[in-house]
C-alpha positions in Angstrom: -26.1 170.7 113.4 -29.1 172.9 112.2 -32.4 171.5 110.4 -32.9 173.3 107.1 -36.7 173.9 106.1 -37.7 173.3 102.8 -41.1 174.2 100.9 -42.3 173.6 97.5 -45.3 175.2 95.6 -46.8 174.9 92.4 -49.3 177.9 90.7 -50.9 179.1 87.6 -50.0 182.7 87.0 -52.9 183.9 86.5 -53.0 187.5 83.9 -50.1 185.3 81.9 -53.2 183.6 79.5 -51.4 182.4 76.6 -53.4 182.5 73.0 -55.1 178.8 73.6 -56.3 179.9 77.0 -53.8 178.0 79.3 -51.6 179.5 82.4 -48.0 178.9 82.9 -47.2 176.8 85.5 -45.2 178.2 88.3 -43.0 176.9 90.8 -41.8 178.5 94.3 -38.9 176.6 96.1 -38.5 178.0 99.7 -35.3 176.8 101.5 -34.2 178.0 104.8 -36.5 181.4 103.8 -35.0 182.1 101.0 -37.0 182.1 97.8 -36.9 181.4 94.2 -39.9 181.3 91.6 -39.2 179.8 88.3 -41.8 179.0 85.5 -42.1 174.9 84.8 -42.6 175.2 81.3 -45.6 173.6 81.2 -49.2 175.4 80.6 -52.4 174.3 82.0 -55.6 174.7 81.2 -57.6 176.8 83.8 -60.4 174.7 84.6 -58.3 172.0 85.5 -56.4 173.6 87.8 -56.8 172.6 91.6 -55.9 175.9 93.9 -56.5 173.6 97.0 -54.6 170.7 96.4 -51.9 173.0 93.9 -52.4 170.2 91.1 -54.3 169.8 87.7 -57.0 167.1 87.7 
């Protein structure tokens, strides 16, 4: 039986700023090297997003 790899990454989509100044929250899933990206349907204030930890503080 082979092992599967799984990664999940959250990030804000810069350049797609909303009228209120917030940025859309995106998700990237990788399973066995196959990547899927999608919107989480949430907006985050840019000043609250921490790039290093990939979370809003």
